[in-house]
ROTIMAR-621342 format. One record per residue (C-alpha): residue number from 0; y, z, x; residue in one letter. Coordinates in Angstrom, 1 decimal. Each point is the difference from the previous one (the first is absolute). Example, Ala and Ser with C-alpha at 12.3 -4.5 7.8 and 13.67 -1.06 7.14 Angstrom:
// residues 2
<i=0	v=-4.5	w=7.8	u=12.3	aa=A>
<i=1	v=3.4	w=-0.7	u=1.4	aa=S>
***
This chain:
// residues 388
<i=0	v=0.0	w=0.0	u=0.0	aa=M>
<i=1	v=3.5	w=-0.7	u=1.2	aa=P>
<i=2	v=2.3	w=2.7	u=1.4	aa=I>
<i=3	v=3.5	w=0.4	u=-1.4	aa=R>
<i=4	v=2.6	w=2.4	u=1.4	aa=T>
<i=5	v=2.3	w=1.8	u=-2.4	aa=Y>
<i=6	v=3.2	w=1.4	u=1.6	aa=K>
<i=7	v=2.1	w=2.7	u=-1.7	aa=Y>
<i=8	v=3.2	w=1.8	u=1.0	aa=R>
<i=9	v=-0.3	w=3.8	u=0.7	aa=L>
<i=10	v=2.8	w=2.5	u=-0.6	aa=S>
<i=11	v=-0.9	w=3.0	u=2.2	aa=P>
<i=12	v=2.1	w=3.1	u=0.2	aa=T>
<i=13	v=1.8	w=0.9	u=3.2	aa=K>
<i=14	v=-2.8	w=2.4	u=1.1	aa=A>
<i=15	v=-2.7	w=-2.6	u=-0.9	aa=Q>
<i=16	v=1.9	w=-2.7	u=2.0	aa=M>
<i=17	v=0.1	w=2.3	u=3.0	aa=E>
<i=18	v=-3.7	w=0.6	u=-0.3	aa=K>
<i=19	v=-0.7	w=-3.7	u=-0.3	aa=L>
<i=20	v=2.0	w=-0.6	u=3.2	aa=E>
<i=21	v=-1.9	w=2.8	u=1.7	aa=W>
<i=22	v=-3.3	w=-1.6	u=-1.0	aa=T>
<i=23	v=1.1	w=-3.4	u=1.4	aa=L>
<i=24	v=1.0	w=1.6	u=3.3	aa=I>
<i=25	v=-3.3	w=1.8	u=0.4	aa=R>
<i=26	v=-1.9	w=-3.3	u=-0.8	aa=C>
<i=27	v=2.1	w=-1.9	u=2.5	aa=C>
<i=28	v=-0.8	w=2.7	u=2.7	aa=E>
<i=29	v=-3.7	w=-0.4	u=-0.7	aa=L>
<i=30	v=0.3	w=-3.8	u=0.1	aa=Y>
<i=31	v=1.7	w=0.1	u=3.4	aa=N>
<i=32	v=-2.4	w=2.7	u=1.3	aa=A>
<i=33	v=-3.1	w=-2.1	u=-1.0	aa=A>
<i=34	v=1.5	w=-3.1	u=1.6	aa=L>
<i=35	v=0.7	w=1.9	u=3.2	aa=Q>
<i=36	v=-3.5	w=1.4	u=0.1	aa=E>
<i=37	v=-1.5	w=-3.4	u=-0.2	aa=R>
<i=38	v=2.3	w=-1.4	u=2.7	aa=K>
<i=39	v=-0.8	w=2.9	u=2.4	aa=E>
<i=40	v=-3.7	w=-0.1	u=-0.7	aa=A>
<i=41	v=-0.1	w=-3.6	u=1.1	aa=W>
<i=42	v=2.5	w=0.5	u=2.9	aa=K>
<i=43	v=-1.8	w=2.9	u=1.7	aa=Y>
<i=44	v=-3.6	w=-0.2	u=-1.2	aa=A>
<i=45	v=-0.4	w=-3.6	u=-1.2	aa=H>
<i=46	v=-1.3	w=1.3	u=-3.3	aa=E>
<i=47	v=0.8	w=-1.5	u=-3.4	aa=S>
<i=48	v=0.8	w=2.5	u=-2.7	aa=M>
<i=49	v=-0.9	w=-0.8	u=-3.6	aa=N>
<i=50	v=0.9	w=1.3	u=-3.4	aa=F>
<i=51	v=-3.1	w=2.2	u=-0.4	aa=A>
<i=52	v=0.6	w=1.8	u=3.3	aa=G>
<i=53	v=3.6	w=0.7	u=-0.8	aa=Q>
<i=54	v=-0.9	w=1.2	u=-3.5	aa=C>
<i=55	v=-2.4	w=2.6	u=1.5	aa=R>
<i=56	v=2.7	w=1.4	u=2.3	aa=S>
<i=57	v=2.5	w=0.1	u=-2.9	aa=L>
<i=58	v=-1.8	w=2.9	u=-1.6	aa=T>
<i=59	v=0.4	w=2.2	u=3.1	aa=S>
<i=60	v=3.7	w=-1.1	u=0.3	aa=I>
<i=61	v=0.7	w=1.1	u=-3.5	aa=R>
<i=62	v=-1.7	w=3.4	u=0.4	aa=N>
<i=63	v=1.0	w=1.0	u=3.5	aa=E>
<i=64	v=2.9	w=-2.1	u=1.5	aa=I>
<i=65	v=2.2	w=-1.3	u=-2.8	aa=R>
<i=66	v=-0.7	w=2.4	u=-3.0	aa=Q>
<i=67	v=3.0	w=-1.5	u=-1.9	aa=E>
<i=68	v=-2.2	w=-3.1	u=-0.5	aa=Y>
<i=69	v=-2.0	w=2.2	u=-2.5	aa=Q>
<i=70	v=2.9	w=-0.5	u=-2.5	aa=E>
<i=71	v=-0.7	w=-3.7	u=0.0	aa=I>
<i=72	v=-3.2	w=-1.4	u=-1.6	aa=G>
<i=73	v=-2.8	w=-0.8	u=2.5	aa=S>
<i=74	v=-0.4	w=-3.5	u=-1.6	aa=H>
<i=75	v=3.7	w=-0.7	u=0.6	aa=V>
<i=76	v=-0.4	w=0.8	u=3.7	aa=L>
<i=77	v=-3.2	w=-2.0	u=0.2	aa=Q>
<i=78	v=1.9	w=-3.0	u=-1.4	aa=N>
<i=79	v=2.5	w=0.4	u=2.8	aa=V>
<i=80	v=-2.9	w=-0.4	u=2.5	aa=L>
<i=81	v=-1.2	w=-3.0	u=-2.0	aa=H>
<i=82	v=3.4	w=-1.6	u=0.6	aa=R>
<i=83	v=-0.3	w=0.5	u=3.7	aa=V>
<i=84	v=-3.6	w=-1.5	u=-0.1	aa=D>
<i=85	v=1.2	w=-3.0	u=-2.0	aa=N>
<i=86	v=2.9	w=-0.6	u=2.4	aa=A>
<i=87	v=-2.5	w=-0.2	u=2.9	aa=F>
<i=88	v=-2.4	w=-2.2	u=-2.0	aa=K>
<i=89	v=2.8	w=-2.4	u=-0.8	aa=D>
<i=90	v=1.1	w=0.0	u=3.7	aa=F>
<i=91	v=-3.5	w=-0.9	u=1.2	aa=F>
<i=92	v=-0.3	w=-2.7	u=-2.7	aa=R>
<i=93	v=3.2	w=-1.6	u=1.1	aa=R>
<i=94	v=-1.2	w=0.1	u=3.7	aa=V>
<i=95	v=-3.2	w=-1.8	u=-0.9	aa=K>
<i=96	v=1.9	w=-2.6	u=-2.1	aa=A>
<i=97	v=2.3	w=-0.7	u=2.9	aa=G>
<i=98	v=3.1	w=1.2	u=-2.0	aa=E>
<i=99	v=2.8	w=2.2	u=1.3	aa=K>
<i=100	v=-1.9	w=3.3	u=0.3	aa=P>
<i=101	v=2.7	w=2.5	u=-1.0	aa=G>
<i=102	v=-1.4	w=3.3	u=1.4	aa=Y>
<i=103	v=0.3	w=2.9	u=-2.4	aa=P>
<i=104	v=3.2	w=2.0	u=0.6	aa=R>
<i=105	v=1.2	w=3.5	u=-0.7	aa=Y>
<i=106	v=1.9	w=0.5	u=-3.3	aa=Q>
<i=107	v=3.3	w=1.8	u=-0.4	aa=S>
<i=108	v=0.6	w=2.3	u=-2.9	aa=V>
<i=109	v=2.4	w=-2.7	u=-1.4	aa=H>
<i=110	v=-2.6	w=-2.7	u=0.0	aa=R>
<i=111	v=-3.0	w=2.0	u=-1.3	aa=Y>
<i=112	v=0.9	w=0.1	u=-3.7	aa=D>
<i=113	v=-3.2	w=0.6	u=-2.1	aa=S>
<i=114	v=-3.1	w=2.1	u=-0.3	aa=F>
<i=115	v=-3.0	w=-0.9	u=-2.1	aa=C>
<i=116	v=-2.6	w=1.8	u=-2.1	aa=F>
<i=117	v=-3.1	w=-2.2	u=0.4	aa=P>
<i=118	v=-1.8	w=1.5	u=-3.0	aa=D>
<i=119	v=0.7	w=2.2	u=-3.1	aa=A>
<i=120	v=0.2	w=3.2	u=2.0	aa=A>
<i=121	v=3.3	w=1.7	u=0.6	aa=G>
<i=122	v=2.0	w=-1.5	u=-2.9	aa=W>
<i=123	v=-0.2	w=-0.4	u=-3.8	aa=K>
<i=124	v=2.3	w=-1.0	u=-2.9	aa=I>
<i=125	v=0.9	w=2.9	u=-2.3	aa=V>
<i=126	v=2.2	w=-0.6	u=-3.0	aa=N>
<i=127	v=1.5	w=-3.2	u=1.5	aa=T>
<i=128	v=0.8	w=1.7	u=3.3	aa=R>
<i=129	v=-1.6	w=-0.5	u=3.3	aa=L>
<i=130	v=-1.5	w=3.3	u=1.3	aa=Q>
<i=131	v=-0.8	w=0.1	u=3.7	aa=I>
<i=132	v=-1.8	w=3.0	u=1.6	aa=T>
<i=133	v=2.3	w=2.3	u=2.0	aa=N>
<i=134	v=3.0	w=-2.0	u=-1.2	aa=L>
<i=135	v=0.3	w=0.5	u=-3.8	aa=G>
<i=136	v=0.7	w=-2.2	u=-3.0	aa=S>
<i=137	v=2.3	w=-3.0	u=0.6	aa=I>
<i=138	v=1.8	w=-2.0	u=-2.8	aa=K>
<i=139	v=-1.1	w=-3.6	u=-0.1	aa=V>
<i=140	v=1.8	w=-2.9	u=-1.7	aa=K>
<i=141	v=-2.8	w=-1.8	u=-1.9	aa=W>
<i=142	v=1.7	w=-3.4	u=-0.5	aa=H>
<i=143	v=-3.3	w=-1.6	u=-0.9	aa=R>
<i=144	v=-3.5	w=1.1	u=-0.9	aa=E>
<i=145	v=-2.5	w=0.9	u=2.7	aa=L>
<i=146	v=-3.2	w=-2.0	u=-0.5	aa=Q>
<i=147	v=-3.4	w=0.0	u=1.6	aa=G>
<i=148	v=-1.8	w=2.5	u=2.2	aa=K>
<i=149	v=2.1	w=1.5	u=2.8	aa=V>
<i=150	v=-1.5	w=-0.5	u=3.4	aa=K>
<i=151	v=2.7	w=1.2	u=2.3	aa=T>
<i=152	v=3.4	w=1.8	u=-0.5	aa=T>
<i=153	v=2.8	w=-0.5	u=2.6	aa=T>
<i=154	v=3.2	w=1.9	u=0.1	aa=V>
<i=155	v=2.7	w=-2.1	u=1.7	aa=K>
<i=156	v=3.5	w=0.5	u=1.2	aa=R>
<i=157	v=2.6	w=-2.8	u=-0.2	aa=E>
<i=158	v=3.3	w=1.1	u=1.4	aa=G>
<i=159	v=0.9	w=3.1	u=-2.1	aa=S>
<i=160	v=-2.3	w=-1.0	u=-2.9	aa=C>
<i=161	v=-3.6	w=1.0	u=-0.6	aa=W>
<i=162	v=-2.7	w=-2.0	u=-1.7	aa=Y>
<i=163	v=-3.6	w=0.4	u=-0.9	aa=V>
<i=164	v=-2.3	w=-3.0	u=0.2	aa=C>
<i=165	v=-3.4	w=0.0	u=-1.9	aa=F>
<i=166	v=-2.5	w=-2.6	u=1.2	aa=A>
<i=167	v=-2.1	w=-0.6	u=-3.1	aa=C>
<i=168	v=-3.2	w=-1.9	u=-0.6	aa=E>
<i=169	v=0.7	w=-2.0	u=-3.2	aa=V>
<i=170	v=-2.1	w=-2.3	u=-2.2	aa=E>
<i=171	v=0.9	w=-3.6	u=0.3	aa=A>
<i=172	v=2.1	w=-0.9	u=-3.0	aa=M>
<i=173	v=-0.4	w=-3.7	u=-0.9	aa=S>
<i=174	v=3.0	w=-1.8	u=-1.3	aa=R>
<i=175	v=0.3	w=-3.7	u=-0.7	aa=T>
<i=176	v=3.0	w=-2.0	u=1.4	aa=P>
<i=177	v=2.1	w=-1.8	u=-2.5	aa=Y>
<i=178	v=-1.0	w=-3.4	u=1.4	aa=T>
<i=179	v=-2.9	w=-1.4	u=2.1	aa=D>
<i=180	v=2.4	w=-2.0	u=2.2	aa=E>
<i=181	v=0.5	w=0.0	u=3.7	aa=T>
<i=182	v=3.5	w=0.4	u=1.6	aa=V>
<i=183	v=1.2	w=-0.6	u=3.5	aa=G>
<i=184	v=2.6	w=2.3	u=1.4	aa=I>
<i=185	v=2.4	w=-0.8	u=2.9	aa=D>
<i=186	v=1.6	w=3.2	u=1.5	aa=L>
<i=187	v=3.5	w=-0.2	u=1.3	aa=G>
<i=188	v=3.1	w=1.9	u=1.0	aa=V>
<i=189	v=2.8	w=-1.3	u=-2.2	aa=S>
<i=190	v=-2.5	w=0.1	u=-2.9	aa=K>
<i=191	v=-2.9	w=2.5	u=0.2	aa=L>
<i=192	v=-2.5	w=-2.5	u=-1.5	aa=A>
<i=193	v=0.0	w=-3.5	u=-1.6	aa=T>
<i=194	v=-2.9	w=-0.9	u=-2.2	aa=L>
<i=195	v=-1.6	w=-3.4	u=-0.4	aa=S>
<i=196	v=1.1	w=0.1	u=-3.6	aa=T>
<i=197	v=3.6	w=-0.1	u=1.2	aa=G>
<i=198	v=0.7	w=3.6	u=-0.9	aa=D>
<i=199	v=1.9	w=2.1	u=2.5	aa=V>
<i=200	v=-0.2	w=3.7	u=0.9	aa=I>
<i=201	v=3.4	w=1.0	u=1.4	aa=E>
<i=202	v=0.1	w=2.2	u=3.1	aa=N>
<i=203	v=1.9	w=3.3	u=-0.8	aa=P>
<i=204	v=0.7	w=0.6	u=3.7	aa=K>
<i=205	v=0.0	w=3.8	u=-0.3	aa=H>
<i=206	v=0.5	w=0.6	u=3.7	aa=Y>
<i=207	v=2.9	w=-2.4	u=0.2	aa=R>
<i=208	v=1.7	w=1.7	u=-2.9	aa=R>
<i=209	v=-0.4	w=3.4	u=1.6	aa=A>
<i=210	v=0.8	w=-1.2	u=3.6	aa=E>
<i=211	v=3.6	w=1.3	u=0.0	aa=K>
<i=212	v=-1.0	w=3.4	u=-1.3	aa=R>
<i=213	v=-2.8	w=0.2	u=2.6	aa=L>
<i=214	v=2.4	w=-1.1	u=2.8	aa=A>
<i=215	v=2.6	w=2.7	u=-1.0	aa=K>
<i=216	v=-2.7	w=2.7	u=-0.2	aa=A>
<i=217	v=-1.4	w=-1.1	u=3.4	aa=G>
<i=218	v=3.4	w=0.2	u=1.6	aa=Q>
<i=219	v=0.6	w=3.5	u=-1.4	aa=A>
<i=220	v=-3.4	w=1.0	u=1.3	aa=L>
<i=221	v=0.8	w=-1.3	u=3.5	aa=S>
<i=222	v=3.1	w=2.2	u=0.2	aa=R>
<i=223	v=-1.9	w=3.3	u=-0.8	aa=K>
<i=224	v=-1.0	w=2.3	u=2.8	aa=K>
<i=225	v=-3.8	w=0.1	u=0.7	aa=R>
<i=226	v=-1.7	w=3.1	u=-1.4	aa=G>
<i=227	v=2.9	w=0.8	u=-2.3	aa=S>
<i=228	v=-0.4	w=0.8	u=-3.7	aa=H>
<i=229	v=2.4	w=-2.9	u=-0.8	aa=R>
<i=230	v=-2.2	w=-2.4	u=1.8	aa=R>
<i=231	v=-3.0	w=1.0	u=-2.0	aa=K>
<i=232	v=1.9	w=-0.6	u=-3.2	aa=K>
<i=233	v=1.1	w=-3.4	u=1.3	aa=A>
<i=234	v=-3.6	w=-0.9	u=0.8	aa=V>
<i=235	v=-1.0	w=0.9	u=-3.5	aa=Q>
<i=236	v=2.8	w=-2.2	u=-1.3	aa=R>
<i=237	v=-1.2	w=-3.0	u=1.9	aa=V>
<i=238	v=-3.6	w=0.6	u=-1.0	aa=A>
<i=239	v=1.0	w=0.3	u=-3.6	aa=K>
<i=240	v=1.8	w=-3.4	u=0.0	aa=L>
<i=241	v=-3.0	w=-1.7	u=1.6	aa=H>
<i=242	v=-2.4	w=1.7	u=-2.5	aa=R>
<i=243	v=2.1	w=-1.3	u=-2.8	aa=K>
<i=244	v=-0.1	w=-3.6	u=1.3	aa=V>
<i=245	v=-3.7	w=0.2	u=0.4	aa=R>
<i=246	v=-0.5	w=1.4	u=-3.5	aa=N>
<i=247	v=2.2	w=-2.8	u=-1.4	aa=Q>
<i=248	v=-2.0	w=-2.7	u=1.8	aa=R>
<i=249	v=-3.3	w=1.5	u=-1.1	aa=N>
<i=250	v=1.1	w=0.2	u=-3.6	aa=D>
<i=251	v=1.1	w=-3.6	u=-0.1	aa=S>
<i=252	v=-3.1	w=-1.3	u=1.7	aa=L>
<i=253	v=-2.3	w=2.0	u=-2.3	aa=H>
<i=254	v=1.7	w=-1.4	u=-3.1	aa=Q>
<i=255	v=-0.2	w=-3.6	u=1.2	aa=W>
<i=256	v=-3.5	w=0.3	u=1.3	aa=S>
<i=257	v=-1.1	w=1.4	u=-3.4	aa=R>
<i=258	v=1.6	w=-2.9	u=-1.9	aa=R>
<i=259	v=-1.7	w=-2.6	u=2.2	aa=L>
<i=260	v=-3.4	w=1.6	u=-0.2	aa=I>
<i=261	v=0.2	w=0.3	u=-3.8	aa=D>
<i=262	v=1.1	w=-3.6	u=-0.3	aa=T>
<i=263	v=-2.2	w=-2.1	u=2.4	aa=Y>
<i=264	v=-3.7	w=0.1	u=0.8	aa=E>
<i=265	v=0.4	w=-1.3	u=3.6	aa=V>
<i=266	v=3.0	w=0.6	u=2.2	aa=I>
<i=267	v=0.3	w=-2.0	u=3.2	aa=V>
<i=268	v=2.2	w=1.4	u=2.8	aa=F>
<i=269	v=0.7	w=-1.5	u=3.4	aa=E>
<i=270	v=-1.8	w=1.9	u=2.8	aa=D>
<i=271	v=3.0	w=1.2	u=2.0	aa=I>
<i=272	v=0.5	w=2.7	u=2.6	aa=A>
<i=273	v=3.4	w=1.7	u=-0.5	aa=P>
<i=274	v=-0.5	w=1.9	u=3.2	aa=A>
<i=275	v=-0.2	w=-3.2	u=2.0	aa=N>
<i=276	v=2.9	w=-1.7	u=-1.9	aa=L>
<i=277	v=2.2	w=3.0	u=0.6	aa=S>
<i=278	v=-0.4	w=0.2	u=3.8	aa=R>
<i=279	v=3.2	w=0.1	u=2.0	aa=R>
<i=280	v=1.3	w=-3.1	u=1.7	aa=A>
<i=281	v=-1.2	w=-0.6	u=3.5	aa=K>
<i=282	v=2.6	w=0.1	u=2.7	aa=P>
<i=283	v=1.1	w=-3.3	u=1.7	aa=K>
<i=284	v=0.8	w=0.0	u=3.7	aa=Q>
<i=285	v=1.6	w=-2.8	u=2.1	aa=D>
<i=286	v=-2.4	w=-1.0	u=2.7	aa=E>
<i=287	v=2.7	w=-0.6	u=2.6	aa=E>
<i=288	v=2.5	w=2.8	u=-0.5	aa=T>
<i=289	v=-2.3	w=2.5	u=-1.7	aa=G>
<i=290	v=2.6	w=0.7	u=-2.7	aa=Q>
<i=291	v=-1.1	w=0.6	u=-3.5	aa=Y>
<i=292	v=0.8	w=-2.7	u=-2.5	aa=L>
<i=293	v=0.8	w=0.3	u=-3.8	aa=P>
<i=294	v=-3.4	w=0.2	u=-1.8	aa=N>
<i=295	v=1.1	w=0.6	u=-3.6	aa=G>
<i=296	v=-1.1	w=3.6	u=0.1	aa=A>
<i=297	v=2.8	w=1.1	u=-2.4	aa=S>
<i=298	v=-1.0	w=-2.5	u=-2.7	aa=A>
<i=299	v=-3.7	w=0.7	u=0.6	aa=K>
<i=300	v=0.6	w=3.7	u=-0.4	aa=S>
<i=301	v=1.7	w=-0.5	u=-3.4	aa=G>
<i=302	v=-2.9	w=-2.2	u=-1.1	aa=L>
<i=303	v=-2.6	w=2.6	u=1.2	aa=N>
<i=304	v=1.9	w=2.7	u=-2.0	aa=K>
<i=305	v=-0.1	w=-2.2	u=-3.2	aa=S>
<i=306	v=-3.7	w=-0.8	u=0.5	aa=I>
<i=307	v=-0.9	w=3.7	u=0.2	aa=L>
<i=308	v=2.3	w=0.9	u=-2.9	aa=D>
<i=309	v=-1.8	w=-2.5	u=-2.2	aa=A>
<i=310	v=-3.4	w=1.8	u=0.4	aa=G>
<i=311	v=-2.3	w=-3.1	u=-0.1	aa=W>
<i=312	v=-3.1	w=1.8	u=1.2	aa=H>
<i=313	v=0.5	w=2.9	u=-2.4	aa=Q>
<i=314	v=0.4	w=-2.5	u=-2.9	aa=F>
<i=315	v=-3.3	w=-1.7	u=0.9	aa=I>
<i=316	v=-1.8	w=3.4	u=0.3	aa=M>
<i=317	v=1.3	w=1.2	u=-3.3	aa=F>
<i=318	v=-1.3	w=-3.2	u=-1.7	aa=C>
<i=319	v=-3.3	w=0.3	u=1.9	aa=T>
<i=320	v=-0.9	w=3.5	u=-1.2	aa=Y>
<i=321	v=1.3	w=-0.6	u=-3.6	aa=K>
<i=322	v=-2.1	w=-3.1	u=-0.4	aa=V>
<i=323	v=-3.2	w=2.1	u=-0.1	aa=E>
<i=324	v=0.8	w=1.0	u=-3.5	aa=E>
<i=325	v=0.3	w=-3.5	u=-1.4	aa=T>
<i=326	v=-3.0	w=-1.7	u=1.8	aa=G>
<i=327	v=2.4	w=-2.6	u=1.4	aa=G>
<i=328	v=0.5	w=-0.9	u=3.7	aa=R>
<i=329	v=2.7	w=0.1	u=2.6	aa=V>
<i=330	v=-0.5	w=-2.7	u=2.6	aa=V>
<i=331	v=1.7	w=-0.7	u=3.4	aa=L>
<i=332	v=0.4	w=-3.5	u=1.3	aa=V>
<i=333	v=1.3	w=-1.5	u=3.3	aa=D>
<i=334	v=3.8	w=-0.5	u=-0.5	aa=P>
<i=335	v=0.1	w=-2.7	u=2.7	aa=K>
<i=336	v=2.3	w=-3.0	u=-1.1	aa=Y>
<i=337	v=0.2	w=1.2	u=-3.6	aa=T>
<i=338	v=3.8	w=-0.2	u=0.2	aa=S>
<i=339	v=0.1	w=-3.3	u=1.8	aa=Q>
<i=340	v=-2.5	w=-2.1	u=-2.0	aa=V>
<i=341	v=1.0	w=-1.6	u=-3.3	aa=C>
<i=342	v=-2.0	w=1.5	u=-2.9	aa=S>
<i=343	v=0.2	w=-3.4	u=-1.8	aa=S>
<i=344	v=-1.0	w=-2.6	u=2.5	aa=C>
<i=345	v=-1.2	w=2.0	u=3.1	aa=G>
<i=346	v=2.6	w=-1.4	u=2.4	aa=T>
<i=347	v=1.2	w=2.3	u=2.7	aa=V>
<i=348	v=3.8	w=0.5	u=-0.4	aa=R>
<i=349	v=1.3	w=2.0	u=2.9	aa=K>
<i=350	v=2.6	w=2.5	u=-1.1	aa=K>
<i=351	v=2.0	w=2.6	u=1.8	aa=A>
<i=352	v=-0.1	w=3.6	u=-1.2	aa=L>
<i=353	v=3.5	w=-0.3	u=-1.4	aa=S>
<i=354	v=-0.9	w=-3.0	u=-2.1	aa=Q>
<i=355	v=-1.0	w=1.5	u=-3.4	aa=R>
<i=356	v=-0.6	w=-3.1	u=-2.1	aa=W>
<i=357	v=-3.0	w=-2.3	u=0.3	aa=H>
<i=358	v=0.8	w=-3.7	u=-0.5	aa=S>
<i=359	v=-2.6	w=-2.7	u=0.5	aa=C>
<i=360	v=0.1	w=-3.8	u=-0.3	aa=E>
<i=361	v=-2.7	w=0.1	u=-2.6	aa=C>
<i=362	v=2.6	w=1.5	u=-2.4	aa=G>
<i=363	v=-1.1	w=3.7	u=0.3	aa=C>
<i=364	v=3.1	w=2.2	u=-0.2	aa=E>
<i=365	v=-0.5	w=3.7	u=-0.2	aa=L>
<i=366	v=0.7	w=3.3	u=1.8	aa=D>
<i=367	v=-1.5	w=0.4	u=3.4	aa=R>
<i=368	v=-1.8	w=3.2	u=-0.9	aa=D>
<i=369	v=-1.3	w=-1.4	u=-3.3	aa=H>
<i=370	v=-1.4	w=-3.0	u=2.0	aa=N>
<i=371	v=-1.8	w=2.5	u=2.3	aa=A>
<i=372	v=-1.4	w=2.0	u=-2.9	aa=A>
<i=373	v=-1.5	w=-3.1	u=-1.5	aa=I>
<i=374	v=-1.6	w=-0.9	u=3.4	aa=N>
<i=375	v=-1.4	w=3.6	u=0.3	aa=I>
<i=376	v=-1.6	w=-0.3	u=-3.4	aa=K>
<i=377	v=-1.5	w=-3.4	u=0.9	aa=A>
<i=378	v=-1.5	w=1.4	u=3.2	aa=L>
<i=379	v=-2.0	w=2.5	u=-2.0	aa=W>
<i=380	v=-1.4	w=-2.7	u=-2.2	aa=F>
<i=381	v=-1.1	w=-1.8	u=3.2	aa=G>
<i=382	v=1.7	w=-3.2	u=-1.1	aa=R>
<i=383	v=2.0	w=-2.5	u=2.0	aa=N>
<i=384	v=3.7	w=0.6	u=-0.4	aa=R>
<i=385	v=0.3	w=-3.6	u=-1.4	aa=Q>
<i=386	v=-2.2	w=1.1	u=-2.9	aa=E>
<i=387	v=1.6	w=3.4	u=-0.5	aa=A>
***
């Protein structure tokens, strides 16, 4: 059965908030200690630590060395060790795959922002409130119904806000799309998406609209003295603005992905890698003088910002997990030449990125992105573009 995560806002009291912060600090300490133990075991004895071995030593640590850990559930602390174990497993997987390894690193108290109950022990819901052992009853904003069987419960800090996330095992709910049609979608910057039907999803550009406020908050932060109370408040201000932009983007993408999934049976996207498209411009250097030449880094930086603001990958992921409910499909095709080839006759019409209108000698006149969306749909059908 599929897993769905339900996220709700918590409203802890001041004392409960301090206790939550204290719990996060203890979990962060344990994470760093477990990481250090593994590093030193390999450095000095060439021994590999594993999750089972560290769990066995955790019992003596709670009873003899760090007795304050007894106020935190043992399963919560074991989950911290699981995170360390998973970090090393991912590291070795990346090494074997020839990717950039990314050795596990220590976490600061500002980066370590959640702790997890991996089972039903240590928490329960009583009279619409979340009751946690040794912490008390916390008010929850139930903005939607909690469905399915709860597998894990995670308490998370985002800036100055607290949330609880329930990962639930739910039954697949079959729902039929309004049509059995296939639609091709071309993702862009000026417009978030253009459909092969000619419909357009506008790009709300949430980050761009908040850019001046973010710049002003960042300047105010840079003027604050490190370690001061005012600097902490300025950091929270910047984090709050970024969180608002992220929430706005997620809300918009959730709404449009739901509309597409409920309307079409098959959705065809271009298989793009935003991380590659948003790389910084490479420096250009004169071979004779060694001086650096203009490389368009400023314009590329603005384009990269707009690409990341659009949230292409997130949009595709939202459609991918929602499509399980309808029995439809989300398909990725190679986007090569989809913008250059005429969707009517198949002739390659070279166009610069600034040229937004497709005009062909065959009489095909339409928007460049609309032409690309038609080609994307035709690629899924496996047809020649002349037949699309």
